[in-house]
C-alpha positions, 0 to 999 in steps of 0.5 A: 487729806488734811482739812479735805476728809472726803479727799485723797492725795495720789503721790507717784513713786520716783520716775513715774511723773514723766513728762507726758503724765506731767502734762497731762495732770496739768491739763486735767486740773484746768479742765476741772471735769466734775462728775459724781463716779468720775475720780478726776485729778482736781488740783496738782501738789507739789513737794517742798521744793516746788516740785509737782509729786501728785494730785488731789481726788475724791476717795472712793470707798469699795471694791474694784470690778475685777474682784467682784465680777468673777462668776454669778456666785461671786456677784451674788455674794457680794451683792445677794440681792441683785437681779439682772436689772441691777446688772443693767443699771450698773452698765448704763451708769458706766456708759453715761459715765464715759459718755461724759467724758467724750463730751469733753474729748477724752477718752478712758483709754485704759477701760477694764474692770479694775479701774472701776471700783464699786461702793457698798451700795453699788454705785460705781467710780471709775478710777486710774483716769490720770492714763487717759487720752486727752487732747493729743496725748495719747493713753499709753496703757491698754489690755489685749481683752479690751483692745479691739481687733484694729489695735491688737499688737499696737503700741499705745504710747505712740497711738491716738485712740478714737471713740470707734475704738472705744465703743469696743471696749465699752462693748466688752465691759457691758457684756462682762457686766451682763455675763457676770465677769465673762469675756465675750470671746472665752469659749469651750475647748478654746486653744487660742488667745483672747487676742487671737480670737478678738483679731479673727472675731472668732465669736462663740454665740449664735445668731439665733437660737437655732445656731450653734451653741457648742463653743459657749462656756460651761457654766450656764452661759449657753442657758443665759443666751438663750434668755438674752432678749433678741435685740441684745444678742443682735447688738452683741452679735453685730460687734463681736462677730461682725465688726460692727460699733455702735456709739455710746448713745445707742448703747 
């Protein structure tokens, strides 16, 4: 971005800047959200003809979490000095960013690893926020693996989400971070889809260490669950098996 080396301009392809998206980025420009690690649209950009074509946002350097959280070996390759505490810090950092947006009445909506970029020093940033749900304008995007049971197969273009819905997405995010990219509903010998497992709350992890471990995926995840603190086991079991939702502060 000329004159602002720490910023970049996002230009939409022809046809992408529809009425909903255009209305949304004008509202976002007015709200002026400022928080480290949130790639917020700060100013709408116009063409020479005076037509809105995109916006200015802070420049981010790094890799999407989807390219890093692909098993413990991939995480350690990217961050060889990381310990479990670093994964916890990353999860807490991201929850704080989501919570900050909630204070403005904004829901991320399309929350997933691909939309989080992590810089070389381990600092995460939520990107592609222009698709978020703001005021009465829905987030039209959503992927089944981060979608709660009550919204599976729902058309998001017409559906406003709630903090209750987003709590589930945040819980999936936390699990995937602490288990190096593994989805909470991935299971050994599974023949169904993630959508089916989420809808039926088919969580393969036992509530206690005396329970059934037979459906936990290979790759050391059985031992990872055995060594997960009881409070966190209960937290995940409540959410993914019993359907309970914790708010961001409780997380």
